[in-house]
Backbone as CSV, one residue per row, in Angstrom:
resi,resn,N_x,N_y,N_z,CA_x,CA_y,CA_z,C_x,C_y,C_z
1,MET,-33.829,25.618,-1.012,-33.610,26.595,0.084,-32.074,26.852,0.140
2,LEU,-31.717,28.130,0.300,-30.330,28.557,0.359,-29.968,28.978,1.777
3,VAL,-28.990,28.364,2.304,-28.505,28.760,3.766,-27.149,29.463,3.566
4,LEU,-27.001,30.613,4.135,-25.722,31.311,4.242,-25.187,31.158,5.644
5,ILE,-23.979,30.611,5.820,-23.420,30.402,7.176,-22.249,31.246,7.345
6,ARG,-22.309,32.099,8.367,-21.089,32.949,8.763,-20.128,32.085,9.514
7,GLY,-18.947,31.974,8.987,-17.887,31.031,9.551,-17.818,29.804,8.689
8,ALA,-16.549,29.236,8.694,-16.421,27.926,7.999,-15.411,27.004,8.725
9,GLY,-15.347,27.189,10.045,-14.533,26.324,10.847,-15.233,24.972,11.159
10,ASP,-14.731,24.249,12.075,-15.230,22.839,12.259,-16.713,22.808,12.656
11,MET,-17.121,23.773,13.501,-18.593,23.750,13.956,-19.409,24.127,12.693
12,ALA,-19.044,25.223,12.028,-19.866,25.627,10.893,-19.804,24.597,9.749
13,THR,-18.742,23.923,9.622,-18.675,22.785,8.638,-19.547,21.643,9.030
14,GLY,-19.590,21.264,10.244,-20.510,20.207,10.713,-21.964,20.544,10.430
15,ILE,-22.274,21.821,10.648,-23.653,22.354,10.359,-23.888,22.216,8.926
16,ALA,-22.972,22.697,8.105,-23.157,22.657,6.605,-23.337,21.236,6.078
17,LEU,-22.551,20.276,6.652,-22.690,18.828,6.217,-24.137,18.372,6.509
18,ARG,-24.650,18.656,7.736,-25.999,18.217,8.167,-26.990,18.825,7.236
19,LEU,-26.915,20.080,6.942,-27.870,20.795,6.085,-27.799,20.331,4.631
20,PHE,-26.542,20.199,4.182,-26.362,19.735,2.762,-26.931,18.409,2.492
21,ARG,-26.788,17.463,3.520,-27.298,16.187,3.325,-28.790,16.102,3.477
22,ALA,-29.373,17.180,4.004,-30.871,17.240,4.139,-31.416,17.895,2.880
23,GLY,-30.532,18.223,1.956,-31.023,18.751,0.655,-31.029,20.239,0.527
24,LEU,-30.402,20.897,1.460,-30.289,22.438,1.428,-29.020,22.886,0.774
25,SER,-28.994,23.966,0.019,-27.785,24.535,-0.555,-27.157,25.349,0.478
26,CYS,-25.712,25.288,0.516,-25.066,26.024,1.525,-23.905,26.878,0.928
27,ALA,-23.923,28.153,1.339,-22.799,29.029,1.036,-22.188,29.513,2.420
28,MET,-20.900,29.741,2.461,-20.242,30.028,3.766,-19.385,31.272,3.576
29,CYS,-19.339,32.096,4.655,-18.461,33.300,4.680,-17.258,33.094,5.587
30,GLU,-16.083,33.462,5.208,-14.942,33.207,6.045,-14.014,34.406,5.907
31,ARG,-13.124,34.561,6.927,-12.100,35.620,6.864,-10.993,35.263,5.815
32,ALA,-10.197,36.188,5.481,-9.156,36.052,4.525,-8.017,35.094,5.043
33,HIS,-7.803,35.172,6.347,-6.746,34.357,6.922,-7.460,33.433,8.060
34,PRO,-7.999,32.324,7.772,-8.699,31.561,8.754,-7.886,31.065,9.896
35,THR,-8.402,30.963,11.053,-7.700,30.526,12.261,-8.255,29.142,12.768
36,SER,-8.787,28.398,11.759,-9.322,27.084,12.196,-8.305,26.161,12.627
37,ILE,-8.582,25.363,13.657,-7.684,24.411,14.179,-7.872,22.967,13.554
38,ARG,-9.102,22.497,13.609,-9.376,21.160,12.994,-9.491,21.271,11.524
39,ARG,-8.373,21.571,10.842,-8.405,21.928,9.397,-8.818,20.753,8.477
40,THR,-8.684,19.507,8.947,-9.083,18.413,8.066,-10.565,18.211,7.934
41,VAL,-11.352,18.989,8.814,-12.816,18.942,8.772,-13.365,20.343,8.667
42,CYS,-12.669,21.292,8.029,-13.088,22.665,7.945,-13.202,23.130,6.478
43,PHE,-14.355,23.585,6.056,-14.364,24.170,4.733,-13.614,25.492,4.571
44,SER,-13.170,25.983,5.696,-12.338,27.128,5.633,-11.025,26.882,4.883
45,GLU,-10.641,25.661,4.768,-9.412,25.315,4.027,-9.514,25.641,2.535
46,ALA,-10.757,25.798,2.055,-10.859,26.234,0.656,-10.344,27.637,0.345
47,VAL,-10.290,28.481,1.474,-9.685,29.793,1.335,-8.249,29.647,1.068
48,ARG,-7.571,28.699,1.629,-6.089,28.511,1.484,-5.753,27.781,0.109
49,SER,-6.576,26.867,-0.239,-6.164,26.085,-1.417,-7.066,26.200,-2.610
50,GLY,-8.226,26.938,-2.519,-9.049,27.140,-3.652,-10.270,26.136,-3.585
51,ALA,-10.046,25.022,-3.014,-11.047,23.965,-2.842,-10.662,22.993,-1.802
52,CYS,-11.685,22.325,-1.258,-11.359,21.292,-0.291,-12.486,20.337,-0.195
53,GLU,-12.317,19.214,0.512,-13.347,18.179,0.601,-13.447,17.707,2.062
54,VAL,-14.588,17.646,2.623,-14.787,17.073,3.942,-15.927,16.067,3.926
55,GLU,-15.590,14.739,4.246,-16.590,13.754,4.240,-17.304,13.637,2.870
56,ASP,-16.573,13.727,1.788,-17.062,13.539,0.436,-17.892,14.737,-0.067
57,VAL,-17.959,15.826,0.756,-18.625,16.941,0.253,-17.629,18.038,-0.207
58,HIS,-17.793,18.541,-1.369,-16.749,19.399,-2.017,-17.123,20.827,-1.769
59,ALA,-16.142,21.685,-1.439,-16.362,23.111,-1.274,-15.297,23.862,-2.169
60,VAL,-15.760,24.988,-2.645,-15.000,25.761,-3.641,-14.978,27.259,-3.214
61,LEU,-13.820,27.853,-3.241,-13.711,29.279,-3.023,-14.180,30.030,-4.257
62,VAL,-15.087,31.018,-4.000,-15.559,31.874,-5.062,-15.374,33.310,-4.745
63,PRO,-15.229,34.219,-5.752,-14.952,35.582,-5.486,-16.144,36.470,-5.135
64,ASP,-17.359,35.979,-5.572,-18.548,36.867,-5.352,-19.806,35.995,-5.376
65,ALA,-20.915,36.653,-5.225,-22.254,35.919,-5.198,-22.555,35.294,-6.545
66,ALA,-22.239,36.014,-7.625,-22.502,35.476,-8.916,-21.847,34.156,-9.171
67,ALA,-20.582,34.052,-8.830,-19.798,32.817,-8.941,-20.343,31.737,-7.975
68,ALA,-20.782,32.214,-6.814,-21.340,31.227,-5.870,-22.555,30.437,-6.423
69,HIS,-23.374,31.257,-7.159,-24.569,30.559,-7.726,-24.195,29.379,-8.630
70,ALA,-23.130,29.502,-9.426,-22.699,28.507,-10.339,-22.227,27.214,-9.552
71,VAL,-21.508,27.486,-8.437,-20.992,26.427,-7.618,-22.166,25.677,-6.928
72,LEU,-23.147,26.469,-6.418,-24.281,25.880,-5.783,-25.087,25.045,-6.715
73,ALA,-25.172,25.502,-7.992,-25.900,24.789,-8.985,-25.328,23.412,-9.275
74,ARG,-23.996,23.262,-9.068,-23.249,22.010,-9.272,-23.378,21.097,-8.084
75,GLY,-24.105,21.502,-7.029,-24.252,20.696,-5.842,-22.985,20.728,-5.008
76,GLU,-22.324,21.828,-4.948,-21.139,21.968,-4.106,-21.375,23.170,-3.138
77,VAL,-20.537,23.266,-2.100,-20.593,24.320,-1.121,-19.735,25.471,-1.648
78,ALA,-20.300,26.651,-1.519,-19.552,27.849,-1.955,-18.972,28.583,-0.757
79,VAL,-17.696,28.870,-0.828,-17.072,29.641,0.282,-16.561,31.004,-0.202
80,ILE,-16.967,32.072,0.468,-16.650,33.409,0.034,-15.846,34.077,1.168
81,VAL,-14.766,34.754,0.819,-14.102,35.615,1.766,-14.877,36.851,2.019
82,ASP,-15.594,36.943,3.094,-16.517,37.960,3.419,-16.978,37.851,4.844
83,PRO,-16.076,38.202,5.786,-16.308,37.964,7.189,-17.558,38.599,7.752
84,ASP,-17.914,39.781,7.205,-19.157,40.411,7.797,-20.421,40.148,6.970
85,ALA,-20.292,39.303,6.028,-21.464,38.807,5.196,-22.056,39.998,4.403
86,SER,-21.347,41.044,4.235,-21.956,42.186,3.529,-22.213,41.888,2.024
87,ARG,-21.172,41.203,1.410,-21.405,40.916,-0.004,-22.200,39.632,-0.230
88,SER,-22.052,38.701,0.702,-22.711,37.432,0.539,-24.219,37.540,0.640
89,CYS,-24.715,38.511,1.313,-26.142,38.713,1.425,-26.814,39.024,0.111
90,GLU,-25.966,39.306,-0.887,-26.471,39.528,-2.304,-27.099,38.206,-2.786
91,LEU,-26.774,37.125,-2.189,-27.249,35.780,-2.545,-28.787,35.728,-2.222
92,ALA,-29.196,36.656,-1.353,-30.615,36.632,-0.857,-30.958,35.265,-0.240
93,PRO,-30.157,34.940,0.803,-30.407,33.547,1.379,-31.791,33.446,2.077
94,ASP,-32.324,32.265,2.137,-33.539,31.998,2.905,-33.248,32.021,4.417
95,VAL,-32.046,31.485,4.669,-31.636,31.303,6.070,-30.221,31.904,6.239
96,LEU,-29.977,32.590,7.375,-28.603,32.969,7.737,-28.288,32.310,9.075
97,VAL,-27.143,31.632,9.159,-26.713,31.032,10.385,-25.340,31.634,10.812
98,ASP,-25.299,32.147,11.965,-24.018,32.732,12.457,-23.371,31.639,13.319
99,ALA,-22.343,31.004,12.765,-21.613,29.925,13.412,-20.115,30.359,13.550
100,ILE,-19.881,31.656,13.764,-18.490,32.152,13.963,-17.934,31.643,15.325
101,LEU,-18.816,31.442,16.298,-18.486,31.044,17.629,-17.478,32.007,18.330
102,ALA,-17.802,33.308,18.202,-16.974,34.372,18.805,-17.421,34.548,20.302
103,LYS,-18.417,33.820,20.772,-18.924,34.025,22.176,-19.661,35.389,22.252
104,GLU,-19.823,36.084,21.134,-20.546,37.318,21.108,-21.064,37.495,19.681
105,ASN,-22.019,38.322,19.526,-22.595,38.709,18.220,-21.706,39.670,17.498
106,LEU,-21.121,39.307,16.362,-20.327,40.153,15.592,-21.008,40.830,14.392
107,GLY,-22.267,41.241,14.640,-22.958,41.938,13.607,-24.227,41.346,13.021
108,THR,-24.525,40.095,13.307,-25.678,39.454,12.777,-26.994,40.109,13.330
109,ARG,-27.850,40.356,12.443,-29.141,41.005,12.767,-30.268,40.070,12.322
110,ILE,-31.393,40.217,13.013,-32.561,39.357,12.816,-33.163,39.701,11.451
111,ASP,-32.908,40.841,10.806,-33.496,41.199,9.571,-32.592,40.825,8.371
112,MET,-31.483,40.090,8.589,-30.639,39.768,7.497,-31.117,38.666,6.561
113,ALA,-32.072,37.937,7.025,-32.713,36.927,6.186,-34.060,36.582,6.772
114,PRO,-34.925,35.814,6.071,-36.288,35.419,6.589,-36.100,34.625,7.867
115,ILE,-35.076,33.726,7.909,-34.798,32.980,9.127,-33.351,33.261,9.518
116,VAL,-33.095,33.660,10.736,-31.784,33.949,11.213,-31.510,33.135,12.499
117,ILE,-30.416,32.355,12.512,-30.165,31.445,13.592,-28.760,31.762,14.183
118,GLY,-28.605,31.933,15.525,-27.385,32.143,16.221,-26.923,30.847,16.771
119,VAL,-25.621,30.630,16.712,-25.038,29.340,17.301,-24.179,29.724,18.510
120,GLY,-24.500,29.208,19.657,-23.667,29.452,20.826,-23.958,30.705,21.585
121,PRO,-23.179,30.975,22.552,-23.336,32.206,23.391,-23.275,33.496,22.579
122,GLY,-23.975,34.507,23.074,-23.936,35.817,22.523,-25.170,36.227,21.670
123,PHE,-26.099,35.235,21.572,-27.395,35.447,20.827,-28.572,35.320,21.693
124,THR,-29.550,36.105,21.348,-30.866,36.026,22.112,-31.982,35.846,21.124
125,ALA,-32.607,34.744,21.192,-33.740,34.440,20.299,-34.792,35.488,20.490
126,GLY,-35.350,36.070,19.342,-36.337,37.089,19.455,-35.722,38.509,19.418
127,ALA,-34.439,38.621,19.609,-33.790,39.939,19.608,-32.938,40.088,18.357
128,ASP,-31.815,39.366,18.327,-30.897,39.449,17.191,-31.024,38.225,16.286
129,CYS,-31.797,37.239,16.655,-31.963,36.070,15.754,-33.374,35.444,16.070
130,HIS,-33.863,34.624,15.204,-35.181,34.007,15.461,-34.990,32.750,16.400
131,ALA,-33.860,32.144,16.289,-33.605,30.968,17.216,-32.062,30.925,17.489
132,ALA,-31.712,30.397,18.616,-30.283,30.137,18.975,-30.122,28.706,19.439
133,VAL,-28.934,28.112,19.086,-28.678,26.721,19.347,-27.520,26.582,20.396
134,GLU,-27.722,25.677,21.280,-26.822,25.376,22.391,-25.606,24.658,21.853
135,THR,-24.346,25.144,22.255,-23.109,24.515,21.918,-22.408,23.894,23.067
136,MET,-22.874,24.120,24.325,-22.257,23.569,25.535,-22.429,22.016,25.565
137,ARG,-21.360,21.283,25.727,-21.446,19.871,25.798,-22.273,19.566,27.026
138,GLY,-23.028,18.454,26.969,-23.867,18.047,28.113,-25.260,17.871,27.664
139,HIS,-26.187,17.912,28.654,-27.531,17.585,28.478,-28.220,18.504,27.458
140,HIS,-27.861,19.741,27.375,-28.558,20.653,26.431,-27.871,20.818,25.086
141,LEU,-26.784,20.110,24.773,-26.149,20.278,23.554,-27.094,20.063,22.365
142,GLY,-27.105,21.082,21.407,-27.967,20.976,20.228,-29.353,21.447,20.465
143,ARG,-29.763,21.804,21.699,-31.140,22.260,21.999,-31.345,23.650,21.320
144,VAL,-32.515,23.849,20.820,-32.902,25.077,20.165,-33.654,25.936,21.052
145,TYR,-33.253,27.238,21.213,-33.981,28.185,22.006,-34.739,29.104,21.075
146,TYR,-36.052,29.178,21.263,-36.925,30.076,20.521,-37.215,31.340,21.332
147,GLU,-36.756,31.275,22.539,-36.776,32.434,23.481,-35.532,32.349,24.335
148,GLY,-34.878,33.442,24.619,-33.717,33.472,25.490,-32.425,33.068,24.747
149,SER,-31.386,32.731,25.519,-30.007,32.552,25.039,-29.400,31.245,25.401
150,PRO,-28.416,30.767,24.661,-27.578,29.605,25.112,-26.832,29.922,26.384
151,ILE,-26.281,28.874,27.032,-25.561,28.987,28.231,-24.282,29.867,27.959
152,ALA,-23.943,30.753,28.891,-22.863,31.594,28.776,-21.566,30.807,28.634
153,ASP,-20.561,31.346,28.015,-19.228,30.657,27.849,-18.553,30.502,29.129
154,THR,-17.992,29.313,29.537,-17.336,29.045,30.725,-15.793,29.211,30.538
155,GLY,-15.348,29.201,29.298,-13.931,29.323,29.042,-13.231,27.987,29.239
156,ILE,-13.915,26.888,29.505,-13.349,25.631,29.710,-13.812,24.689,28.568
157,PRO,-12.795,24.140,27.817,-13.144,23.199,26.709,-13.953,22.016,27.215
158,GLY,-14.692,21.456,26.322,-15.489,20.276,26.634,-14.633,19.064,27.003
159,LEU,-15.148,18.147,27.691,-14.378,16.965,28.181,-14.411,15.911,27.061
160,ILE,-13.204,15.531,26.602,-13.016,14.512,25.594,-11.999,13.501,26.113
161,GLY,-12.331,12.239,26.177,-11.413,11.182,26.657,-10.910,11.453,28.020
162,GLY,-11.694,12.133,28.840,-11.266,12.382,30.218,-10.499,13.637,30.397
163,PHE,-10.258,14.418,29.314,-9.474,15.586,29.449,-10.310,16.834,28.906
164,ALA,-10.087,17.950,29.450,-10.790,19.184,29.075,-9.717,20.140,28.603
165,GLY,-9.353,21.128,29.486,-8.439,22.154,29.060,-7.051,21.643,28.781
166,GLU,-6.734,20.380,29.311,-5.358,19.893,29.096,-5.108,19.520,27.649
167,ARG,-6.143,19.230,26.917,-5.983,18.730,25.544,-5.701,19.846,24.546
168,VAL,-5.961,21.157,25.013,-5.826,22.328,24.091,-4.336,22.860,24.216
169,MET,-3.700,23.050,23.092,-2.449,23.717,23.044,-2.584,25.242,22.665
170,ARG,-1.933,26.065,23.432,-2.171,27.524,23.236,-0.786,28.197,22.910
171,ALA,-0.965,29.273,22.073,0.261,29.984,21.669,0.946,30.561,22.898
172,PRO,2.296,30.365,22.903,3.102,30.828,24.039,3.386,32.276,24.082
173,ALA,3.136,32.926,22.896,3.513,34.389,22.847,2.781,34.945,21.642
174,ASP,2.866,36.330,21.491,2.412,36.999,20.318,3.372,36.712,19.183
175,GLY,2.828,36.608,17.997,3.768,36.405,16.848,3.148,35.544,15.773
176,VAL,4.061,34.938,14.946,3.625,34.064,13.848,3.781,32.612,14.178
177,PHE,2.761,31.837,13.995,2.855,30.464,14.391,3.554,29.559,13.401
178,THR,4.356,28.620,13.855,4.979,27.621,13.007,4.749,26.212,13.704
179,GLY,4.183,25.236,12.947,4.023,23.988,13.483,5.144,23.023,13.255
180,PHE,5.390,22.097,14.202,6.419,21.098,14.091,5.825,19.729,13.878
181,VAL,4.559,19.637,14.006,3.916,18.309,13.748,2.725,18.574,12.741
182,SER,2.103,17.430,12.437,0.971,17.499,11.513,-0.318,16.906,12.129
183,ILE,-1.366,17.269,11.647,-2.670,16.693,12.214,-2.591,15.228,11.883
184,GLY,-2.909,14.448,12.873,-2.840,12.946,12.801,-1.581,12.344,13.343
185,ASP,-0.616,13.170,13.684,0.574,12.644,14.349,0.348,12.236,15.826
186,THR,1.086,11.247,16.256,0.969,10.864,17.639,2.041,11.537,18.463
187,VAL,1.619,12.212,19.568,2.562,12.911,20.360,2.473,12.506,21.848
188,ALA,3.471,12.884,22.643,3.470,12.546,24.066,3.507,13.810,24.858
189,ALA,3.049,13.813,26.081,3.141,14.947,26.926,4.527,15.519,26.981
190,GLY,4.716,16.761,26.729,5.975,17.449,26.756,6.612,17.658,25.363
191,ASP,6.040,16.961,24.362,6.599,17.120,23.010,6.314,18.504,22.563
192,ILE,7.275,19.072,21.762,7.101,20.416,21.125,6.423,20.178,19.840
193,CYS,5.185,20.852,19.747,4.362,20.708,18.577,4.434,21.930,17.670
194,GLY,4.992,23.087,18.187,5.050,24.240,17.397,5.779,25.313,18.167
195,GLN,5.908,26.388,17.516,6.563,27.561,18.204,6.045,28.948,17.714
196,VAL,6.158,29.933,18.616,5.869,31.282,18.271,6.972,32.170,18.906
197,ALA,7.535,33.038,18.080,8.583,33.917,18.532,9.704,33.166,19.223
198,GLY,10.041,32.018,18.743,11.096,31.187,19.321,10.785,30.431,20.581
199,LEU,9.546,30.597,21.097,9.110,29.917,22.285,8.331,28.655,21.927
200,PRO,8.521,27.543,22.573,7.940,26.242,22.197,6.455,26.156,22.678
201,MET,5.688,25.511,21.878,4.384,25.158,22.300,4.376,23.612,22.482
202,ARG,4.070,23.160,23.674,4.133,21.698,23.975,2.778,21.027,24.253
203,SER,2.704,19.794,23.970,1.508,19.034,24.247,1.587,18.750,25.793
204,THR,0.492,18.806,26.436,0.481,18.453,27.890,-0.096,17.037,28.198
205,ILE,-0.554,16.401,27.063,-1.040,14.982,27.262,-0.533,14.186,26.092
206,ASP,-0.673,12.816,26.222,-0.374,11.887,25.145,-1.635,11.814,24.284
207,GLY,-1.430,11.590,22.967,-2.588,11.491,22.082,-2.213,11.679,20.591
208,VAL,-3.222,11.976,19.852,-3.100,12.260,18.371,-3.443,13.765,18.171
209,VAL,-2.637,14.433,17.377,-2.914,15.772,17.061,-4.180,15.840,16.256
210,ARG,-5.221,16.434,16.864,-6.577,16.503,16.267,-6.774,17.783,15.495
211,GLY,-6.031,18.827,15.878,-6.116,20.070,15.188,-4.813,20.872,15.354
212,LEU,-4.477,21.727,14.447,-3.277,22.546,14.490,-3.389,23.784,13.561
213,LEU,-3.060,24.977,14.085,-3.089,26.075,13.141,-2.175,25.839,11.927
214,ALA,-2.526,26.521,10.816,-1.600,26.507,9.651,-0.452,27.434,9.969
215,ASP,0.692,27.063,9.401,1.926,27.869,9.521,1.635,29.296,8.947
216,GLY,2.156,30.267,9.639,2.057,31.653,9.228,0.945,32.424,9.768
217,VAL,0.086,31.766,10.513,-1.064,32.437,11.221,-0.465,33.373,12.313
218,VAL,-1.003,34.565,12.376,-0.616,35.548,13.376,-1.434,35.261,14.608
219,VAL,-0.808,35.095,15.771,-1.498,34.711,16.968,-1.186,35.663,18.134
220,HIS,-1.947,35.529,19.192,-1.581,36.222,20.390,-1.376,35.246,21.562
221,ALA,-0.601,35.586,22.551,-0.394,34.713,23.659,-1.660,34.132,24.280
222,GLY,-1.731,32.812,24.448,-2.917,32.184,24.983,-3.976,31.818,23.987
223,MET,-3.748,32.155,22.734,-4.746,31.823,21.696,-4.673,30.291,21.405
224,LYS,-5.810,29.652,21.218,-5.855,28.233,20.925,-5.163,27.963,19.574
225,ALA,-4.168,27.078,19.605,-3.327,26.860,18.436,-3.312,25.334,18.025
226,GLY,-3.771,24.491,18.944,-3.713,23.090,18.673,-4.669,22.315,19.621
227,ASP,-4.822,21.023,19.252,-5.721,20.172,20.049,-5.254,18.781,19.915
228,VAL,-5.062,18.091,21.077,-4.577,16.714,21.144,-5.752,15.801,21.583
229,ASP,-5.968,14.734,20.853,-7.109,13.863,21.226,-6.559,12.634,21.909
230,PRO,-6.876,12.395,23.195,-6.285,11.287,23.907,-6.948,9.887,23.500
231,ARG,-8.041,9.926,22.685,-8.648,8.730,22.292,-7.879,7.916,21.222
232,CYS,-7.144,8.687,20.437,-6.265,8.064,19.420,-6.968,7.225,18.440
233,VAL,-8.138,7.766,17.909,-8.897,7.049,16.829,-8.721,7.845,15.597
234,PRO,-8.024,7.283,14.579,-7.719,8.013,13.346,-8.935,8.566,12.634
235,ASP,-10.040,7.780,12.689,-11.238,8.304,11.888,-11.727,9.597,12.518
236,TYR,-11.524,9.855,13.796,-12.022,11.061,14.430,-11.336,12.323,13.811
237,ILE,-10.141,12.143,13.252,-9.390,13.242,12.679,-10.017,13.730,11.329
238,ARG,-10.711,12.781,10.700,-11.169,13.064,9.322,-12.684,13.269,9.258
239,THR,-13.357,13.179,10.378,-14.843,13.357,10.342,-15.250,14.415,11.351
240,SER,-16.436,15.005,11.075,-16.910,16.038,11.951,-17.286,15.446,13.343
241,SER,-17.168,16.194,14.373,-17.400,15.726,15.760,-18.827,15.518,15.996
242,ASP,-19.090,14.741,17.097,-20.426,14.578,17.622,-21.014,15.872,17.891
243,LYS,-20.243,16.757,18.506,-20.813,18.162,18.875,-21.210,18.952,17.685
244,ALA,-20.346,18.976,16.686,-20.751,19.779,15.445,-21.994,19.234,14.807
245,LEU,-22.135,17.881,14.742,-23.326,17.335,14.111,-24.500,17.554,15.006
246,ALA,-24.358,17.414,16.312,-25.573,17.693,17.188,-26.017,19.147,17.003
247,VAL,-25.181,20.072,16.988,-25.517,21.469,16.786,-26.134,21.673,15.368
248,GLY,-25.545,20.937,14.399,-26.177,20.987,13.039,-27.594,20.463,13.042
249,GLY,-27.867,19.488,13.849,-29.273,18.928,13.986,-30.126,19.950,14.617
250,GLY,-29.669,20.797,15.568,-30.461,21.837,16.081,-30.755,22.908,15.073
251,VAL,-29.787,23.264,14.279,-30.003,24.258,13.234,-31.085,23.765,12.247
252,LEU,-30.906,22.478,11.880,-31.938,21.939,10.968,-33.297,21.960,11.552
253,GLU,-33.439,21.645,12.834,-34.747,21.731,13.525,-35.346,23.103,13.429
254,ALA,-34.530,24.127,13.735,-34.958,25.500,13.689,-35.469,25.911,12.257
255,ILE,-34.671,25.488,11.306,-35.058,25.804,9.853,-36.451,25.202,9.613
256,CYS,-36.548,23.929,9.905,-37.875,23.200,9.711,-39.000,23.886,10.439
257,HIS,-38.689,24.288,11.684,-39.750,24.934,12.486,-40.267,26.229,11.816
258,PHE,-39.364,27.063,11.469,-39.739,28.292,10.923,-40.319,28.197,9.450
259,SER,-39.872,27.136,8.675,-40.346,26.939,7.374,-41.836,26.512,7.494
260,GLU,-42.135,25.756,8.471,-43.604,25.379,8.682,-44.455,26.636,9.002
261,LEU,-43.943,27.502,9.861,-44.585,28.665,10.259,-44.702,29.701,9.089
262,HIS,-43.720,29.610,8.205,-43.732,30.636,7.042,-43.554,29.843,5.779
263,PRO,-44.540,29.244,5.241,-44.426,28.329,4.094,-43.719,28.938,2.903
264,VAL,-43.831,30.274,2.730,-43.220,30.912,1.555,-41.775,30.678,1.465
265,VAL,-41.097,30.579,2.625,-39.703,30.373,2.833,-39.275,29.068,2.182
266,SER,-40.093,28.056,2.362,-39.737,26.730,1.802,-40.157,26.477,0.415
267,GLY,-40.653,27.598,-0.181,-41.085,27.471,-1.634,-42.473,26.864,-1.793
268,ARG,-43.272,26.630,-0.737,-44.533,26.006,-0.919,-45.614,27.078,-1.136
269,ASP,-46.678,26.709,-1.753,-47.827,27.607,-1.917,-49.048,26.785,-1.355
270,ASP,-49.473,27.092,-0.180,-50.552,26.388,0.398,-51.914,27.012,0.123
271,GLY,-51.943,27.902,-0.828,-53.148,28.471,-1.316,-53.717,29.550,-0.364
């Protein structure tokens, strides 16, 4: 079974890892200039370097659907620069997952694949997708909605190590981002971790840099540009989050659910 995932950031990558390890083939669509923060756990890094690896799973940048088939046949993840999935749909995926996390639907339709799954706010099961998966931390994280929509975006980051919005670093101005630290570095509250248009971007808490935009990314004032983890556990920097894997489990549930309802999608012939 082939799954096409819109987006290749940390959430989309966690979903891909869970599906890949369950035996599904995964191709991913990404923009030409990714804005991923947790770049050590994002298959979007293949866009920058041609290939990358997350938790021993290899992803390769490919120019088109034909090249994607060769990468998938080798047991690797294919990444295509195709933000609207217009060219990637030539792969004729069995499943399309929208994991862009834009808090709104950026063009995904229920007729784009036999099974269409929306991740996070902005999707309504039965309207623009067959199922939607909850991304809000808490009791409902990873829950699959076969009717209705996930919880609306609150604009407040999830609580990690006792901190929510404080752990996020945001661009101080419009312009081009330059980082002064690296992912994995230890920082203290007040440390300058980057700059935009000559203005400093500071950490507001002590911790380890969990995510940081790549140098040269064009940003706007207030845009998320970094993330500091107060737990200071190095392994968390290199592995997908509990949230991403929980959401990935929800996506896997939805795929199994609809594959049972529509056996032809899973390649079975029940006579």
